[in-house]
C-alpha positions in Angstrom: -9.2 104.5 16.6 -6.6 105.9 14.3 -7.7 109.5 14.6 -8.2 109.1 18.4 -4.7 107.7 19.0 -3.2 110.5 16.9 -5.4 113.0 18.6 -6.8 114.1 15.3 -10.3 115.2 14.3 -11.6 114.0 11.0 -14.6 115.4 9.1 -17.6 113.2 8.3 -16.5 113.2 4.7 -13.0 111.9 5.4 -14.3 109.2 7.7 -16.9 108.2 5.1 -14.3 108.2 2.3 -12.0 105.9 4.4 -14.9 103.6 5.2 -15.8 103.5 1.5 -12.3 102.5 0.6 -12.2 99.8 3.2 -15.5 98.3 2.1 -14.4 98.5 -1.6 -11.2 96.6 -0.8 -13.2 93.9 1.2 -15.6 93.5 -1.8 -12.8 93.2 -4.3 -10.7 90.9 -2.2 -13.7 88.6 -1.5 -14.7 88.4 -5.1 -11.1 87.7 -6.3 -10.7 84.9 -3.7 -14.0 83.3 -4.6 -13.0 83.2 -8.2 -9.6 81.7 -7.5 -11.2 78.9 -5.5 -13.9 78.1 -8.1 -16.8 79.8 -6.4 -17.1 83.0 -8.5 -19.6 85.5 -7.1 -19.9 83.7 -3.7 -19.0 86.4 -1.2 -19.1 84.0 1.8 -16.6 81.6 0.3 -14.5 84.5 -0.9 -14.4 86.3 2.4 -13.6 83.1 4.3 -10.9 82.1 1.9 -9.3 85.6 1.9 -9.4 85.7 5.7 -7.7 82.3 5.8 -5.0 83.5 3.4 -4.3 86.6 5.5 -3.9 84.5 8.7 -1.7 81.9 6.9 0.5 84.7 5.5 0.8 86.3 8.9 1.8 82.9 10.5 4.4 82.3 7.8 5.8 85.9 8.3 6.1 85.3 12.0 7.8 81.9 11.5 5.0 79.9 13.1 4.9 77.6 10.1 
């Protein structure tokens, strides 16, 4: 979507590298959140907790809560 809106054309390698970075960030964030909530190594708990934190932070930033 980013390259389309900017009318850019990216190589396969650039797209693959960006996807790799995104997936690495998701992995690290999920593992960190799972460990913080006492479920070390549980990706499901970590992903859900990290997602909840992001939504809560956005709501606070918007003044909803």
